[in-house]
N, C-alpha and C positions, 0 to 999 in steps of 0.2 A: 504493500499499499504506500510506503513512504519511500521507496526505492527511487522513484522518479525524482524526489526532492535532492537527493544526495548524488545522483548520476549527473545532474544538471550543474555546471560550475557556478552559475549565478545563485541559484537556490541553495546550493550547498553552503555558500559563503553567507547568505542571507540567514539561514537558520543558525549559523554561527553567532553573527553580530547581534542577533535578536536574543539569543540565549545569554550572550555576554551582557547585553543591556539589562535583561530581567535580572541577572545576578547582581549586577551594580545596583539596581534599584531596591533590591531586598537585603543589600549588604549591611545597611544600618541596623536592620532586625538581627542579621547574623551577628553583627558586632555585639548587640545587646545580649544576645543568646550567650555568646562566648564568656561576656563579662558576668552574667548571672550564674554560668557554670563554674566560673572561678571562684566567685563568692561563695557558692554552695558547697565547694570543695573544702573551704576554710572550716566549715562547720560539720564536715562529714565524718562519722565516727571512724575513729583509727583502730585498725586491727590490733588486737593485743598479740603481740609476738612472744610473751613470756612462755618459756618451755616448748616453743616451736622449733622447727629444725630448717635451716637454711643452708643450702649447697651453693657456693660460689666458686666459679672457675676464674683462673687469671687473678689469684688473690694476694699475690706476693707483694704487689706495689700498685701505684695508681688508684683508679676508681674502685677496683676490687678490693684492695686493702682497706679503703676508707669506708666503703659500704658495710664490709665485714664489722668494723668499728661501730657504725650506726646500728647495726642488728644487735650486736653485743650489748649496746647501751639499752636496748629495748627487752633485754632478757633472753634472746633466742640462743638456742644451742647452734653451733656452726661447724660445717665440714667445709674447709677451704683447700683449694686444689691449685697447684701450679707446677711448671715444668722444673725438673731439678737442674739447677745451674750452681756454679761455684759461689756466686754471689747472692743466691737465693735469700730472701728475708722471711720465708713462710714461716718457720719456726717462731720468729720473733713476733709476726703478726699474730699467731696464735697465742702467744704469751700475753701481748697487749689487749687482745680481745677478751681474754679472761679476766684481766685487771679492770676493763670496763664494765663487766657484768655478765658476761656469757657464762652459763652454767657448765658448759662443757664445749670443748673446741677439738675437732679431729682435723689435723693437717695431713694431706696426702699429696706426695709428688707424683705427677702423672702428665702425659702428653695427650691433650685433647684431639690431636689429629689422628690418634691411633684408637680405632673402634673398640679393641679388647681392654684398653686401659680406661676407656670411658665406662664401660660396663663394670670394671673393677672398682672404680671410685663411687660410682653410684651404689653398688652392692655393699661396699665397706660403710658407706653412710647408713644403709638400712640395717645393716648388722649391728651397728654402734647405737643408733637411735630408735629403729624400729619404725621410723616415719619420715616423711619428707614434705615440707609445706611450701616453701619457696626455692625455686631453682633459679640461680642468676648466671646466665650464660654470658660472661664477661671476658674471656681469653680472646685475644686478637694481636695481629701484628700489622704494622703499617710501614711502608717505603714509598718514596716518590721515585717515579719512573719517567723517563724521557725517550722519545725515539731518537735522540741525538746521541745516546750513549750505547755502546755495543752490548747487546743483551747478554753476551757469554760472560761479562764481568760480574752479573747478578749471581751466577751459579755457586761459587765457593762460599760466599757470605751467607747465603740462603740454605747452606747444607745440602745442596742438591748435587748429586753425582753427575759427572759429564756424560750423558746418555749416548752410547754408540748408535750409530744408524747409519747402514750402508747406503741406503737409498737417498738420505738427505745429507750425509756426510757431516754430521754435527751442526746441522743446519741452525741459523739463528731462530728460524720460525719454530723449530722443534724445542729448543731451550726455552724460549719465550713461553711456550705451552706448559712446560714442566714447572716453570716458576710460578705461572698463573695457578696451576694445580696446587702447588705448596701453599700459596696464601689461602686459596679456597679449603683446603684441609684444615687450616687452623680457624680462620674466620668464619667460614660456612659450615663444613662438615663437622668441626669441633663442637659447635653448638647443637646441630642436628643429632649427632651420636648421643650426646649427653641428654638431649631432650627425649630421645627415642627410649633410652632405658629408664629415665626418670619419670616418665609419664604416667604409668600404672600407679606409682607410689604418690605423685601430685594428684592424680584423679581421686584417689582414695581419701586424700585429705581436702579435697576441693580447694587445692592450693593455687599458686600463682607461678608463671614461667616469665621471667624478666630476660630480655634479650637486648644486648648493648650493640645496637646498629649504630648508625651514623648519618648526620645530615649530608655527608658525602654521598650516601646511596641515593639521594634525591637530587642535590644541586650539581652533583658531577664536577667538582673543581679541577682545574688543570693539573697535570703531573700525577694524578691519583688513579690512573687507569684501573690497575689491578685491585687496589683497595677499594676504589668506588664500586667496582663490580661485584665484589664479595659482600659488601654491606647492602647493596641494591638486591642481591639475592637473598639476604637474610630478612630483609623488610617484606619482600614479595613472598617468601615462604611463610613467615609466621602471621602476616595479613591473612592468608589463606587458611592457615591451621586454626586461628581464632574462631572461625565459624564452625569448624568440626568439633571442637572441645568445649565451646562456651554453652551454657553458663557454668558447667562444672568446673572448668578451669580457666582462669583469667590469663590471658596472654598480655604482657606489657612490652610494648616496642619503645626503646630510648633511640631517638634520633638527635644526637648531641652535636653540638658546634665544637669550637675549639676549647678544650679544657686543660687547664694548666697541670698535666702530668708529664713524665718523662717521654710519652710517645711524640709529643710535639717539639722536643728539644733538637738542637743541631747535633748534639752528641749522639742521641739514638738514631736519628735519620742520616747520620754521616759515618755509619759503620761500614764504609766501603761498598755500599750498594746504592744504586740509583743516584738522583740528584743530591748533592751535599748543600748544606745550608751554613751560612756563616754565622747567622743569628738564630735564636730561638723563635719559634712562631709567635710567642706572646709579645715580642718586640715588633712584629710585623702585622699583626691581625688581632682584632678584639677577642680577648679570652675571658673564660670564666674561671674562677678559682675551684680547684678539685674538691676542697671539703665542702663549701656551700652547694656545690653541684651534687655530691654523694647524699648530702643531707635532703636536699630536694627530691632526689630519686627515690630513696627509702621512705620519705614521707608520702610522696605520691603513690607509691606501690601500696602502702599500708592504708591509704585513704580510698584505694579502689581504682586508681587511674588505669587506663588501658594504652595510653600513649603518653610519653613524657619528652619534651624538647626544652633543652636548656643551651645556652641562654634563650629566653623566651622570644627575643627579637627574630630568631631564625625561622620562626613560623611565618613571618612576614615575607621571608625571602622564598618560602615553599609557594606561597600564593603567587608571587611575582613569576616564578619559573613556570607555572602551569598556565597562568592567565595571559602573561606577556613574555613569551620565550625569547623574543628579539632583545627585549630590555634586559633580561638576565644575561644573555651572552654578551651584551654591550658592557654592563657594568663589571662582569666577571673578567673580560678580556682587559678592560682598562685598569681595574684594580690589580690584576695579576701582573701586567706589565710594569706598573709603578712600583709594586713591592719588588719584582724581580730586579729592577734597577738599583733600589735602595740595598738590597742583599748583596749585589755585586760590589757596590761601593763600600759597604761594610766590611 
């Protein structure tokens, strides 16, 4: 019936602009609705976490560590997971969480990119506590990539073997795909593996699954190709999953902007892979403190939020991206070029 409208170039455009005009006309009401929702959340009953069990991956530093502390202050039992590294602080995080009020903390060294290890630490959590109320999929890695850099330079730093291939003769395309898969293993599959094994237990407790995606999965900033892709995949998967498990399980998707953790520092991003920065991102871009962000996340999760964006202004950028894509491309390119020049001068 409506096919003729969309097959014709004029009517197809007309439908778009009429729809856009209608959206602009009702936007004041949408703004009021958003404001009312925000005000209502201030008075929403907060979930009592005392004695409940929270499993957090990527908990040895950054937001994972700080979220563990926030849950500990609320009296939750914790299972915290991180990959075993020489400088890992996971045991110290566990000690600090106990000091802050957690009745019991289990720390486990595991690699979320390995399906058997994900099964293991979920099983260990259930053996220790007998239940699971909140799963926080926080583990992730990030690097900046550029088409101007030889892709083969990424392999050793990302712990990827140089894959022999007679047909492609160690082609750059092949290694690019292997690196892409490595990031997907941690950022994407690491969350999915954990969710798969934790789901029966979270369903039993009518609990929550929190996934740390990123605004990069929506806004697609330059130099973030592989990282943006992994986060976009997370958003897409968990948005779909929420309809399958709701209302028994609440899915909470975090679309965070630049938060002041080690992941946005020049030291972290300059470990011999991808684009090196002379300065930390917090000197180039507007950022939010990690502790206020962790507080906002745990507070939002306990108040029943299903999506959390911090800093809040990033939501405006989402709106611009989808309604005015040309404007989004314009300011992103201008902003990126100006910051690149400052970075080079620095």
